[in-house]
C-alpha positions as CSV (number, residue, x, y, z in Angstrom):
1,M,2.7,-2.5,39.8
2,L,3.7,0.8,41.1
3,L,5.3,0.8,44.6
4,L,5.3,4.3,46.1
5,A,5.9,4.2,49.9
6,L,7.4,6.7,52.2
7,A,9.9,5.4,54.8
8,T,8.2,3.5,57.5
9,L,8.9,5.0,61.0
10,G,7.5,4.3,64.4
11,P,3.9,5.3,65.0
12,N,4.5,7.6,67.9
13,W,7.4,9.4,66.2
14,S,5.3,9.8,63.1
15,H,2.3,11.2,65.0
16,A,4.5,13.7,66.8
17,L,6.2,14.8,63.6
18,D,2.7,15.2,61.9
19,Q,1.5,17.5,64.7
20,K,4.7,19.5,64.7
21,F,5.1,20.2,61.0
22,N,1.5,19.6,59.8
23,I,2.8,17.0,57.3
24,G,2.5,13.3,57.4
25,S,1.7,10.0,55.8
26,S,-1.9,10.8,55.1
27,E,-1.0,13.4,52.6
28,D,1.7,11.2,51.1
29,A,-0.7,8.3,50.8
30,A,-3.2,10.5,49.0
31,L,-0.5,11.3,46.5
32,K,0.4,7.6,46.0
33,E,-3.3,6.7,45.2
34,L,-3.0,8.9,42.1
35,I,-0.8,6.2,40.5
36,P,-3.0,3.2,39.4
37,A,-1.9,-0.4,39.0
38,D,-2.9,-2.7,36.1
39,S,-2.3,-6.2,34.7
40,V,-0.1,-6.2,31.6
41,K,0.2,-7.7,28.1
42,T,3.7,-8.6,26.9
43,L,4.7,-8.0,23.3
44,T,7.9,-8.6,21.3
45,M,8.8,-6.5,18.3
46,R,8.2,-9.4,15.9
47,D,4.8,-10.0,17.4
48,A,3.9,-6.3,16.9
49,V,5.1,-6.4,13.3
50,M,3.1,-9.5,12.4
51,Q,-0.1,-8.2,14.1
52,A,0.3,-5.0,12.1
53,L,0.7,-6.8,8.8
54,E,-2.5,-8.8,9.5
55,H,-4.7,-6.1,10.9
56,N,-3.4,-2.6,10.1
57,V,-6.1,-0.6,8.3
58,D,-3.6,1.3,6.0
59,I,-2.2,-2.0,4.7
60,Q,-5.7,-3.4,4.1
61,V,-6.7,-0.3,2.1
62,S,-3.5,-0.6,0.0
63,R,-4.1,-4.3,-0.5
64,H,-7.6,-3.7,-1.9
65,T,-6.3,-0.9,-4.2
66,R,-3.5,-3.3,-5.5
67,D,-6.0,-6.1,-6.2
68,A,-8.3,-3.7,-8.0
69,Q,-5.5,-2.5,-10.2
70,L,-4.8,-6.1,-11.3
71,T,-8.2,-6.3,-13.0
72,D,-7.1,-3.6,-15.5
73,I,-4.7,-6.2,-17.0
74,T,-7.5,-8.6,-17.7
75,F,-9.6,-5.8,-19.1
76,E,-7.0,-4.9,-21.7
77,Q,-6.2,-8.6,-22.5
78,A,-9.9,-9.3,-23.0
79,K,-10.0,-6.9,-26.0
80,F,-8.3,-9.7,-27.9
81,D,-10.7,-12.4,-26.8
82,P,-12.8,-14.0,-29.6
83,T,-16.5,-13.3,-29.9
84,I,-19.2,-15.8,-30.9
85,Q,-22.6,-14.7,-32.2
86,L,-25.6,-16.8,-32.8
87,G,-28.8,-15.5,-34.3
88,G,-32.1,-16.5,-35.7
89,R,-34.9,-14.7,-37.5
90,Y,-38.3,-15.4,-39.1
91,D,-40.0,-13.1,-41.6
92,R,-43.2,-13.3,-43.6
93,N,-44.0,-10.7,-46.2
94,V,-47.4,-10.6,-48.0
95,A,-47.1,-7.8,-50.5
96,P,-49.7,-6.6,-53.0
97,L,-48.9,-6.9,-56.7
98,N,-50.0,-4.3,-59.2
99,R,-49.5,-6.6,-62.2
100,P,-48.6,-10.1,-62.9
101,V,-45.0,-11.0,-62.3
102,F,-42.9,-12.8,-64.7
103,G,-42.7,-16.4,-63.7
104,F,-46.3,-16.7,-62.5
105,G,-48.8,-18.5,-64.7
106,G,-52.5,-18.2,-65.0
107,V,-52.7,-14.7,-63.5
108,T,-54.8,-12.1,-65.2
109,A,-55.1,-8.4,-64.4
110,G,-58.2,-7.5,-62.6
111,S,-59.7,-4.9,-60.2
112,D,-58.2,-6.6,-57.1
113,P,-54.4,-6.7,-56.6
114,D,-52.8,-10.1,-56.4
115,N,-50.4,-10.9,-53.5
116,F,-46.9,-12.1,-53.1
117,D,-46.7,-14.3,-49.9
118,Q,-43.1,-15.0,-48.9
119,N,-41.7,-16.8,-45.8
120,D,-38.1,-16.6,-44.8
121,T,-36.4,-18.4,-41.9
122,R,-32.7,-17.5,-41.2
123,L,-30.1,-18.9,-38.8
124,N,-26.5,-17.5,-38.5
125,L,-23.4,-18.3,-36.6
126,G,-20.5,-15.9,-36.4
127,Y,-17.0,-16.0,-34.9
128,S,-14.7,-12.9,-34.8
129,Q,-11.5,-11.8,-33.1
130,R,-9.1,-8.9,-32.9
131,L,-5.5,-10.0,-33.5
132,L,-2.3,-8.9,-31.7
133,T,-0.9,-8.2,-35.1
134,G,-3.4,-5.3,-35.3
135,G,-5.8,-7.0,-37.7
136,S,-9.1,-8.6,-37.2
137,Y,-11.1,-11.4,-38.8
138,D,-14.6,-12.8,-38.8
139,L,-15.9,-16.2,-39.9
140,T,-19.7,-16.3,-40.6
141,F,-22.0,-19.2,-41.5
142,D,-25.6,-18.5,-42.3
143,T,-28.4,-20.6,-43.7
144,N,-32.0,-19.7,-44.6
145,R,-35.2,-21.4,-45.8
146,N,-37.3,-19.4,-48.3
147,S,-40.8,-20.3,-49.6
148,V,-43.3,-18.4,-51.7
149,A,-47.0,-19.4,-51.6
150,G,-48.7,-20.5,-54.8
151,R,-47.3,-21.6,-58.2
152,T,-43.9,-20.1,-59.1
153,G,-41.3,-20.5,-61.7
154,F,-38.5,-20.8,-59.2
155,L,-36.1,-23.8,-59.4
156,F,-36.6,-24.6,-55.8
157,N,-39.6,-23.7,-53.7
158,P,-39.0,-23.9,-50.9
159,S,-35.3,-23.2,-51.3
160,Y,-32.5,-23.7,-48.8
161,R,-29.4,-21.5,-49.1
162,S,-26.2,-21.6,-47.1
163,N,-23.2,-19.2,-47.1
164,L,-19.8,-19.5,-45.5
165,S,-17.6,-16.4,-45.5
166,F,-14.2,-15.3,-44.1
167,N,-13.1,-11.7,-44.0
168,L,-9.7,-10.4,-42.9
169,T,-8.4,-6.9,-42.3
170,Q,-4.7,-6.3,-41.5
171,P,-2.9,-3.0,-41.1
172,L,0.4,-2.9,-43.0
173,L,1.9,0.3,-41.5
174,R,0.0,2.1,-38.7
175,N,-1.1,-0.3,-35.9
176,L,1.1,-3.1,-37.2
177,G,2.9,-5.4,-34.8
178,L,2.7,-7.1,-31.4
179,T,4.5,-4.3,-29.5
180,V,2.2,-1.6,-30.8
181,N,-1.0,-3.5,-30.1
182,K,0.1,-4.7,-26.7
183,T,0.8,-1.1,-25.6
184,L,-2.3,-0.8,-23.3
185,I,-1.6,-4.3,-21.8
186,T,2.0,-3.3,-21.1
187,V,0.9,0.0,-19.5
188,A,-1.7,-1.9,-17.4
189,R,0.9,-4.4,-16.2
190,N,3.3,-1.6,-15.3
191,A,0.5,0.2,-13.5
192,A,-0.3,-3.0,-11.5
193,A,3.4,-3.4,-10.8
194,V,3.6,0.2,-9.5
195,E,0.6,-0.5,-7.3
196,Q,2.2,-3.7,-6.0
197,L,5.3,-1.7,-5.2
198,F,3.2,1.0,-3.5
199,F,1.7,-1.8,-1.4
200,V,5.2,-3.0,-0.5
201,Q,6.1,0.6,0.3
202,Q,3.1,0.8,2.5
203,V,4.1,-2.4,4.3
204,L,7.6,-1.1,4.9
205,S,6.2,2.2,6.1
206,V,3.8,0.5,8.6
207,I,6.6,-1.8,9.9
208,S,8.8,1.3,10.4
209,Q,6.0,3.1,12.2
210,V,5.5,0.0,14.4
211,E,9.2,-0.2,15.2
212,Q,9.4,3.6,15.9
213,T,6.4,3.5,18.2
214,Y,7.5,0.3,19.9
215,W,10.8,2.0,20.8
216,E,9.0,5.1,21.9
217,L,7.0,2.9,24.2
218,V,10.2,1.3,25.5
219,F,11.6,4.8,26.2
220,A,8.4,6.0,27.9
221,K,8.5,2.9,30.2
222,K,12.2,3.4,30.9
223,K,11.6,7.0,31.6
224,L,8.8,5.9,34.1
225,Q,11.3,3.7,35.8
226,V,13.8,6.6,36.1
227,A,11.0,8.6,37.6
228,H,10.3,5.8,40.2
229,A,14.0,5.7,41.0
230,G,14.0,9.5,41.5
231,L,11.0,9.1,43.8
232,E,12.8,6.5,45.9
233,A,15.8,8.7,46.2
234,A,13.6,11.6,47.3
235,E,11.7,9.4,49.8
236,E,15.0,8.2,51.3
237,L,16.1,11.8,51.7
238,L,12.8,12.7,53.3
239,A,13.1,9.9,55.8
240,S,16.6,10.8,56.7
241,N,15.7,14.5,57.1
242,R,12.8,13.6,59.4
243,E,15.0,11.6,61.6
244,K,17.5,14.5,61.9
245,V,14.7,17.0,62.6
246,M,13.5,14.8,65.4
247,A,17.0,14.5,66.7
248,G,17.3,18.3,66.6
249,V,20.3,18.4,64.3
250,L,18.5,19.7,61.2
251,A,16.2,22.6,60.6
252,E,12.5,22.1,60.0
253,V,12.7,23.7,56.5
254,E,14.9,20.9,55.3
255,A,12.2,18.3,55.9
256,L,9.7,20.5,54.1
257,Q,12.0,20.8,51.1
258,A,12.5,17.1,51.0
259,Q,8.7,16.5,51.1
260,A,8.3,19.0,48.3
261,G,10.9,17.0,46.4
262,V,8.8,13.9,46.9
263,A,5.6,15.6,45.6
264,S,7.6,16.8,42.5
265,R,8.8,13.3,41.8
266,I,5.2,12.0,42.0
267,E,4.2,14.6,39.5
268,Q,6.9,13.3,37.2
269,I,5.6,9.8,37.6
270,L,2.1,10.8,36.7
271,L,3.3,12.7,33.6
272,A,5.5,9.7,32.6
273,K,2.6,7.3,33.2
274,K,0.4,9.4,30.8
275,T,3.1,9.3,28.2
276,V,3.3,5.5,28.5
277,E,-0.5,5.2,28.0
278,D,-0.4,7.6,25.0
279,Q,2.3,5.5,23.4
280,E,0.4,2.3,24.1
281,D,-2.6,3.7,22.3
282,Q,-0.5,4.7,19.3
283,L,0.9,1.2,19.1
284,R,-2.6,-0.3,19.5
285,R,-3.8,1.8,16.6
286,L,-1.1,0.4,14.4
287,L,-1.7,-3.2,15.5
288,S,-5.4,-3.6,15.1
289,E,-8.4,-2.4,13.1
290,S,-10.8,-3.1,15.9
291,E,-12.3,-0.3,17.9
292,W,-12.7,-2.7,20.8
293,D,-8.9,-3.1,20.9
294,L,-8.5,0.7,21.0
295,K,-10.7,0.9,24.0
296,Q,-8.5,-1.5,26.0
297,T,-6.5,-0.1,28.9
298,T,-4.3,-3.1,29.7
299,P,-0.7,-1.9,29.6
300,L,1.5,-3.2,26.8
301,V,4.9,-4.4,28.0
302,P,7.6,-4.6,25.2
303,L,10.0,-7.4,25.8
304,D,12.7,-6.6,23.3
305,V,15.9,-5.1,24.7
306,P,17.3,-2.2,22.7
307,L,20.7,-2.8,21.1
308,Q,23.7,-0.8,22.3
309,H,26.7,-2.3,20.5
310,Q,28.2,-0.7,17.5
311,Q,27.5,-2.2,14.1
312,N,29.3,-1.9,10.7
313,F,27.4,-0.6,7.7
314,P,29.3,-0.5,4.4
315,L,28.0,2.5,2.6
316,E,28.5,1.2,-1.0
317,N,26.7,-2.1,-0.3
318,H,23.7,-0.4,1.3
319,I,23.4,2.1,-1.5
320,T,23.5,-0.7,-4.1
321,H,20.9,-2.7,-2.2
322,A,18.6,0.4,-1.9
323,L,18.8,1.2,-5.6
324,E,17.9,-2.4,-6.5
325,H,15.1,-3.0,-4.0
326,R,13.6,0.4,-2.9
327,P,10.0,0.6,-4.1
328,E,10.3,4.2,-5.1
329,V,13.1,3.4,-7.5
330,L,11.4,0.4,-9.0
331,Q,8.2,2.5,-9.4
332,A,10.1,5.2,-11.3
333,K,11.6,2.5,-13.6
334,K,8.2,1.1,-14.3
335,N,6.9,4.6,-15.1
336,V,9.8,5.2,-17.5
337,N,9.0,1.9,-19.2
338,S,5.3,2.8,-19.6
339,S,6.3,6.2,-21.1
340,L,8.7,4.6,-23.6
341,V,6.0,2.1,-24.7
342,Q,3.5,4.9,-25.2
343,T,6.1,7.0,-27.1
344,Q,6.7,4.1,-29.4
345,F,3.0,3.7,-30.0
346,A,2.7,7.5,-30.7
347,K,5.5,7.2,-33.2
348,N,3.7,4.4,-35.0
349,Q,0.7,6.6,-35.3
350,L,2.7,9.0,-37.5
351,L,2.6,6.4,-40.3
352,P,0.0,6.3,-43.0
353,D,-2.9,4.0,-42.5
354,L,-2.4,1.2,-45.1
355,S,-4.5,-1.8,-44.6
356,F,-5.2,-5.0,-46.5
357,Q,-8.8,-6.1,-46.7
358,G,-9.8,-9.5,-48.2
359,G,-12.5,-12.1,-48.1
360,L,-13.4,-15.5,-49.3
361,G,-16.9,-17.0,-49.4
362,L,-18.7,-20.2,-50.4
363,A,-22.4,-20.7,-51.3
364,G,-24.8,-23.5,-51.7
365,L,-28.5,-23.8,-52.8
366,G,-30.9,-26.7,-52.9
367,N,-34.4,-27.9,-52.1
368,N,-33.3,-29.5,-48.8
369,P,-30.5,-28.8,-46.3
370,T,-28.5,-31.8,-47.4
371,D,-28.2,-30.7,-51.0
372,T,-27.4,-27.2,-49.9
373,W,-24.5,-28.3,-47.7
374,D,-23.2,-30.7,-50.4
375,R,-23.0,-27.9,-52.9
376,L,-21.4,-25.6,-50.3
377,G,-18.7,-28.2,-49.7
378,S,-18.1,-28.7,-53.4
379,T,-16.7,-25.1,-53.8
380,D,-18.5,-24.8,-57.1
381,F,-20.0,-21.5,-56.0
382,Y,-17.7,-19.1,-54.4
383,N,-16.5,-15.5,-54.2
384,M,-13.1,-14.0,-53.3
385,G,-11.3,-10.7,-53.4
386,G,-9.0,-8.4,-51.7
387,G,-7.3,-5.0,-51.8
388,V,-5.5,-2.3,-49.9
389,I,-6.8,1.0,-48.6
390,L,-4.5,3.9,-47.9
391,S,-5.4,7.0,-45.9
392,Y,-3.4,9.8,-44.4
393,P,-4.5,13.0,-42.8
394,L,-3.0,16.1,-44.4
395,G,-0.5,17.6,-41.9
396,N,-1.1,14.8,-39.4
397,R,-0.9,17.4,-36.6
398,S,-2.9,15.3,-34.1
399,A,-0.4,12.4,-34.3
400,E,2.5,14.8,-34.3
401,S,1.3,16.6,-31.1
402,Q,0.7,13.3,-29.3
403,H,4.2,12.0,-30.3
404,Q,5.8,15.2,-29.0
405,R,3.8,15.0,-25.8
406,R,4.8,11.4,-25.1
407,K,8.5,12.3,-25.7
408,L,8.3,15.1,-23.2
409,E,6.6,12.8,-20.7
410,T,9.3,10.2,-21.2
411,H,12.0,12.8,-20.5
412,Q,10.1,13.8,-17.4
413,Q,9.9,10.3,-16.1
414,Q,13.6,9.7,-16.8
415,A,14.4,12.9,-14.8
416,S,12.1,11.7,-12.0
417,L,14.0,8.3,-11.9
418,L,17.3,10.2,-11.6
419,Q,15.9,12.3,-8.9
420,V,14.6,9.3,-6.9
421,R,18.0,7.5,-7.3
422,Q,19.8,10.6,-6.0
423,Q,17.5,11.0,-3.1
424,T,17.9,7.3,-2.2
425,I,21.7,7.7,-2.1
426,L,21.3,10.7,0.2
427,D,18.8,8.9,2.4
428,V,21.2,6.0,2.9
429,K,24.1,8.2,3.7
430,E,22.1,10.3,6.1
431,A,20.7,7.1,7.8
432,I,24.2,5.6,8.3
433,R,25.5,9.0,9.7
434,Q,22.6,9.1,12.1
435,I,23.4,5.6,13.3
436,D,27.0,6.6,13.9
437,T,26.0,9.8,15.7
438,N,23.5,8.1,18.0
439,Y,26.0,5.4,18.9
440,K,28.5,8.1,20.0
441,R,25.7,9.8,21.9
442,I,25.2,6.6,23.9
443,R,28.8,6.6,24.9
444,T,28.9,10.3,25.8
445,N,25.6,10.1,27.8
446,Q,26.8,7.0,29.6
447,T,29.8,9.0,30.8
448,S,27.6,11.9,31.7
449,R,25.3,9.6,33.7
450,R,28.2,8.0,35.6
451,L,29.6,11.5,36.5
452,S,26.2,12.6,37.7
453,E,26.0,9.5,40.0
454,K,29.3,10.3,41.5
455,Q,28.4,14.0,42.0
456,L,25.1,13.0,43.7
457,K,26.9,10.5,45.9
458,A,29.5,13.1,46.9
459,E,26.8,15.7,47.7
460,E,24.9,13.2,49.8
461,G,28.1,12.6,51.7
462,R,28.5,16.4,52.2
463,L,24.9,16.6,53.5
464,Q,25.6,13.9,56.1
465,L,28.5,16.0,57.3
466,G,26.3,19.1,57.4
467,L,28.3,20.8,54.6
468,S,25.4,20.8,52.0
469,T,21.7,21.4,51.9
470,T,18.6,19.4,50.9
471,R,18.0,21.8,48.0
472,L,21.4,21.0,46.5
473,V,20.9,17.2,46.9
474,L,17.5,17.5,45.2
475,E,19.1,19.4,42.4
476,F,21.8,16.7,42.0
477,Q,19.1,14.0,42.0
478,R,17.2,15.9,39.3
479,D,20.5,16.2,37.3
480,L,21.0,12.5,37.6
481,Q,17.4,11.9,36.3
482,F,18.1,14.1,33.3
483,A,21.3,12.3,32.6
484,R,19.6,8.9,32.8
485,R,16.8,10.1,30.4
486,R,19.4,11.4,28.0
487,E,21.2,8.1,28.0
488,L,17.9,6.2,27.4
489,R,17.0,8.7,24.6
490,A,20.3,8.1,22.9
491,V,19.9,4.3,23.1
492,L,16.4,4.4,21.7
493,D,17.4,6.9,19.0
494,Y,20.1,4.5,18.0
495,N,17.6,1.6,17.6
496,Q,15.2,3.8,15.8
497,S,18.0,4.9,13.4
498,L,18.7,1.2,12.7
499,S,15.0,0.8,11.8
500,H,15.2,3.8,9.6
501,L,18.2,2.4,7.7
502,R,16.2,-0.8,7.0
503,L,13.4,1.4,5.7
504,V,15.5,3.5,3.3
505,T,17.4,0.4,2.0
506,A,14.2,-1.7,1.7
507,S,15.7,-4.5,3.8
508,T,13.0,-4.6,6.4
509,L,11.2,-7.6,4.8
510,H,14.5,-9.6,4.7
511,H,15.2,-8.6,8.3
512,Y,11.9,-10.2,9.4
513,N,12.0,-13.0,6.8
514,I,8.7,-11.8,5.2
515,E,7.5,-12.5,1.7
516,I,4.8,-10.5,-0.1
517,H,2.7,-12.1,-2.8
């Protein structure tokens, strides 16, 4: 609630003064009506941080990006998942014969071709998998029923045949080993970790923005209070001058100057009020995703009181903490690890491609399924074999170029890590220096404000004795307002610098006891 009231004087005296100087309460009241009054919504710093973490749009976007990156790990792991295949097929083939076929009886050559009518029903079941060692295997079982129409010389008609086969391929040089074959999985995990760290970095950034904006709102409201105090002082001066003008001990121009000072102070309140509302909107944007919330005009009242006492910040401890927890440093480490893994893979690709290929199979045949499976299990009919295959491209320039590229990328990532670590150290040192500087600014501006208060009080005493003028008193009032704003600015800068130190050392989450999953 804004209380802007000129000094209350007697009605007859006020009417006479209005007629004499063409100034009065009607004009002052019109100026007061420009300052609205509203209900308020209180908010602590922790409340603001928690609302931002729950509703901030930037955090939600970063969270979705992180979750999407996690699916790449499953995608790469799924390449080693087993595959099962089930199939069935029926075929009938009626083919013309140009002559009798050996094994057929009672067939004579004639003008019409004979036919060969064959029916085949096949079922198969397969199981295959890629191995982390670099190899792959497949296990296949198939069975079929075959029949030929008419009289034949076949042993079984219809016949049932079953086959069970196992095949294995295993690299012995290139693409051999768990580390090489898990390269893409490792890279995907590192990429997901980087995205998680980016999410943490986004959270820290949003919290820092909330803290900075919260203190800016505190400063804007304190600045508005200073403007109100300046208005009250100008109103008191105006009331005093009006009394002296009526008593005939002060010139009319002094009352006019005092009223001009009141109008100037009201202008300052209006500008300060606009700044407050602008800062409230900035804070609303950080705290909510709702357009409805952004349309609200209820003033936000921050409840936290800014700190003014000096704190100790050991430089070495804060640098160590920042290097161990700052997301940018951890991201750079993950990128180095990914580059090293990819370089190791590229080095493996320089080797010749030497692979073992082997297989083992069992077969069974009979006039019914039971006989077929019995003969299959007896292992009387089988096939087996194996061997190695060696291949190597002459010159191998493709693998050489990729290996060289990966080595250069690794050096680049290592240099980036060193750069980030150095910048982190500088950020921590600068943040601690800024805290120390802002604390000293508080002390100096407090001294300046006390001196301005004494100067104003002395000048007001001189005015009472007729040794000063209204203009000088108004100037000293203005100087006191400036001194109060500078003191407030130093206090708020000090609290913002504390927030910045938490940001560059990645200690914000610990400060608010927040865990991110």
